[in-house]
C-alpha positions in Angstrom: 262.6 122.0 132.5 262.7 118.9 130.4 266.1 117.5 129.5 264.9 116.3 126.1 266.7 118.1 123.4 264.6 119.9 120.9 261.4 120.1 123.0 260.1 123.5 123.6 257.1 124.4 125.8 255.2 127.3 124.1 252.2 128.8 125.9 249.5 130.4 123.8 248.5 132.7 126.8 249.6 133.4 130.3 247.2 130.9 131.8 248.5 127.7 133.4 248.9 124.8 131.0 246.3 122.7 133.0 243.6 125.3 132.4 243.4 124.5 128.6 243.4 121.8 126.1 247.0 121.0 125.2 248.2 119.9 121.8 251.6 118.3 121.1 253.0 119.4 117.7 255.8 117.1 116.4 257.7 117.8 113.2 260.4 115.5 111.8 262.2 118.5 110.2 261.9 122.2 109.4 264.4 121.9 106.5 262.1 123.5 103.9 259.9 126.6 103.7 256.9 124.3 103.4 257.5 122.8 106.9 258.2 126.2 108.4 255.0 127.6 106.9 253.1 124.5 108.2 254.3 124.6 111.8 253.6 128.4 111.9 250.1 127.8 110.6 249.5 125.0 113.1 250.5 127.2 116.0 248.3 130.0 114.6 245.4 127.6 114.5 246.1 126.6 118.1 246.1 130.2 119.1 242.8 130.8 117.2 241.2 128.0 119.3 242.8 129.3 122.5 244.8 126.1 122.9 248.2 125.5 124.6 250.7 123.7 122.5 254.0 121.9 123.0 256.4 121.9 120.1 259.2 119.4 119.1 261.4 119.1 116.1 263.4 115.8 115.5 265.9 117.1 113.0 265.6 114.1 110.8 265.9 111.5 113.6 262.9 109.1 113.7 264.0 107.7 117.0 264.2 111.1 118.5 260.7 111.9 117.2 259.4 108.8 118.9 261.0 109.8 122.2 259.6 113.4 121.9 256.1 112.1 121.3 256.4 109.8 124.3 257.4 112.9 126.3 254.2 114.6 125.1 252.3 111.6 126.3 254.0 111.6 129.7 253.1 115.3 130.0 249.5 114.5 129.5 248.7 116.3 126.2 245.1 116.0 125.0 246.1 115.4 121.4 249.0 115.2 119.0 249.6 116.6 115.5 252.6 115.0 113.8 254.5 115.4 110.6 256.4 112.1 110.5 259.6 111.1 108.7 257.9 108.6 106.5 255.0 106.1 106.2 256.6 103.5 108.5 258.2 105.3 111.4 254.8 106.8 112.3 253.4 103.3 113.0 254.8 102.8 116.5 253.9 106.5 117.3 250.3 105.8 116.4 250.3 102.7 118.6 251.8 104.6 121.5 249.2 107.4 121.2 246.4 104.8 120.9 247.6 103.0 124.0 247.5 106.2 125.9 244.1 107.1 124.6 245.3 110.3 123.0 243.9 111.3 119.6 246.5 111.8 116.9 246.4 113.7 113.6 249.1 112.9 111.0 250.0 115.9 108.9 250.9 115.8 105.2 252.0 112.2 105.0 250.0 109.0 104.6 251.0 106.2 107.0 251.5 102.7 105.9 248.5 100.4 106.4 247.9 99.6 110.1 245.0 99.0 112.4 245.5 102.1 114.5 243.2 105.0 115.2 244.3 108.3 113.6 243.3 111.1 111.3 245.4 112.0 108.3 245.4 115.3 106.5 247.2 115.2 103.2 247.4 116.9 99.9 246.2 114.9 96.8 249.8 114.5 95.6 248.8 112.3 92.7 246.1 114.6 91.2 248.0 117.8 91.8 251.1 116.4 90.1 248.9 115.0 87.3 247.2 118.3 86.6 250.4 120.3 86.8 252.2 118.1 84.3 249.2 118.0 82.1 249.4 121.8 81.9 253.1 121.5 81.0 252.3 118.9 78.4 249.8 121.3 76.8 252.4 124.0 76.6 254.8 121.5 75.0 252.2 120.5 72.4 251.6 124.2 71.5 255.3 124.5 70.7 254.8 121.9 68.0 258.0 120.1 68.6 259.4 117.0 70.5 260.4 117.5 74.1 262.9 115.6 76.2 261.9 115.5 79.8 263.6 115.1 83.2 261.9 114.4 86.6 263.5 115.0 90.0 262.1 112.2 92.3 261.9 112.6 96.0 262.6 110.0 98.7 260.6 106.9 97.7 260.2 105.9 101.3 257.7 108.8 101.4 254.3 108.1 99.9 254.1 111.7 98.8 257.1 111.3 96.6 255.7 108.1 95.1 252.3 109.7 94.3 254.0 112.7 92.8 256.1 110.5 90.5 253.1 108.5 89.5 251.1 111.6 88.7 254.0 112.8 86.5 254.3 109.4 84.7 250.6 109.2 84.0 250.4 112.8 82.7 253.4 112.4 80.5 252.0 109.2 79.1 249.1 111.3 77.7 251.7 113.3 75.6 253.9 110.4 74.6 253.8 111.6 71.0 255.7 114.8 71.9 257.4 114.1 75.3 260.1 111.5 75.9 261.4 111.0 79.5 265.1 110.7 79.2 266.2 111.3 82.8 264.8 110.3 86.2 266.9 111.9 89.0 266.7 110.4 92.4 267.2 113.1 95.1 266.0 111.7 98.4 265.0 115.4 99.0 268.7 116.3 99.1 270.1 119.4 97.3 273.6 118.0 96.6 272.2 114.8 95.0 269.7 116.9 93.0 272.5 119.2 91.7 274.7 116.3 90.7 271.9 114.4 89.1 270.6 117.4 87.1 274.1 118.3 86.0 274.8 114.8 84.8 271.5 114.5 83.1 272.0 117.7 81.2 275.5 116.6 80.1 274.1 113.3 78.9 271.1 114.9 77.2 271.9 118.5 76.4 268.6 118.9 74.5 266.5 118.4 77.7 263.8 121.1 77.5 261.1 119.9 80.0 261.7 119.5 83.7 259.4 118.7 86.6 260.5 118.6 90.2 258.6 116.7 92.9 259.4 119.6 95.3 260.0 123.3 94.8 262.7 122.9 97.5 265.0 121.6 94.8 264.7 124.6 92.4 268.0 126.1 93.6 269.8 123.0 92.3 267.9 123.0 89.0 268.5 126.7 88.4 272.2 126.3 89.2 272.6 123.4 86.8 270.6 125.1 84.0 272.6 128.3 84.3 275.9 126.3 84.1 274.5 124.8 80.9 273.3 128.2 79.6 269.7 126.8 79.6 268.0 129.1 82.2 265.8 131.5 80.1 262.5 133.2 80.6 259.3 132.0 79.0 259.2 133.2 75.4 262.9 132.8 74.9 263.5 130.2 72.1 265.7 128.1 74.4 263.3 128.3 77.4 263.1 125.0 79.3 259.5 124.2 80.3 259.6 124.1 84.1 257.1 122.8 86.7 257.2 122.0 90.4 255.2 121.0 93.4 254.6 122.7 96.8 253.9 126.4 96.2 256.9 127.9 98.1 258.4 131.4 97.9 261.0 130.6 95.3 258.3 129.1 93.0 256.2 132.2 93.4 259.2 134.5 92.5 259.9 132.3 89.5 256.3 132.6 88.3 256.4 136.4 88.8 259.7 136.6 86.9 258.4 134.3 84.1 260.9 131.5 84.5 258.4 128.9 85.9 255.5 127.7 83.8 253.4 126.0 86.4 253.4 124.8 90.0 251.2 122.4 92.0 250.2 124.1 95.2 249.4 122.5 98.5 247.0 124.5 100.6 248.9 124.8 103.9 246.3 126.8 105.7 243.5 124.4 104.8 245.6 121.4 105.9 246.7 122.9 109.2 243.2 124.2 110.2 241.7 120.9 109.2 244.2 119.0 111.3 243.5 121.0 114.4 239.7 120.9 113.9 239.8 117.2 113.4 241.9 116.7 116.5 239.5 118.8 118.6 236.6 116.8 117.3 238.3 113.6 118.3 239.2 115.0 121.7 235.5 115.8 122.2 234.4 112.4 121.2 233.0 113.3 117.7 233.3 111.1 114.7 235.9 112.3 112.1 236.8 110.9 108.7 240.1 109.0 108.9 241.3 110.9 105.7 241.0 114.6 104.9 242.3 115.4 101.5 243.6 118.8 100.3 242.8 119.0 96.6 245.3 121.8 96.1 245.5 123.7 92.8 247.7 124.4 89.8 249.0 127.9 89.5 250.5 129.1 86.1 251.1 132.1 84.0 247.4 132.2 82.9 245.9 132.3 86.4 248.7 133.9 88.4 246.9 137.1 89.3 243.8 135.2 90.3 245.5 132.5 92.4 248.6 134.1 93.9 246.8 135.2 97.1 246.0 131.5 97.8 249.6 130.4 97.2 251.2 130.2 100.6 254.7 131.0 99.2 253.4 134.4 98.1 253.3 135.3 101.8 256.9 134.2 102.6 
């Protein structure tokens, strides 16, 4: 049994590991529902294709993730699917996989530019955010009054966070006549920082009435701060704060159903995971695969909730 902490050997059947194609699945974290749903979907895809998989979670430690992937390589895996910490820590991992001649698929995060061989499966973070905030902007315009906006920004070492922020900025610019951004809250994907930042922003600008978060994961902090400021009200209430998010998790789904959330940009977890496994198998079998596979996602809101809820991964959690 390996001494490497955090590495689990999981067999998809009772057959010996050498009898089947083996995939190493490496996640930097399982901190949010999105990552849990993703790793579950990846394992389900492996089982669908009758694959064996090894699983490792680095708990936020990029050095540990690099060691865990090296362990995969030494165990002779046929391919690797990895959700890395950020765009830069993945680079030496790509190089290690390339040196070993093992195909690698990067899940849900774009790597920094490099000459390596890999496949990336990622949501169109910019377009999903752009379209989500455009929907929120149209709602603000219908109200016929000025809105003061807040955005919760993720870790800017993560290209996903950058693209979501850019999508927000470009969408809001289209509504500059009615929306003024008065608060940008850096969160680094941390609940405590988010809560403190939103609380401070609401104290400095008590008339904020438009909030977009770059991750649904941060909704607990937003709700807590809004409740403390007596600003958490259902759609239709005169003091309702227009709310939008990004991911498609279970809390966002509940908030939509309960009519507190106006719109959410949804990543298609199942498309992304199946695409990653299929692309990896194609590479293992020597087939040509596009370097980038994009999940277009979709925007779910009060107007299409009944139609789209079955496709929102959070509705199943």
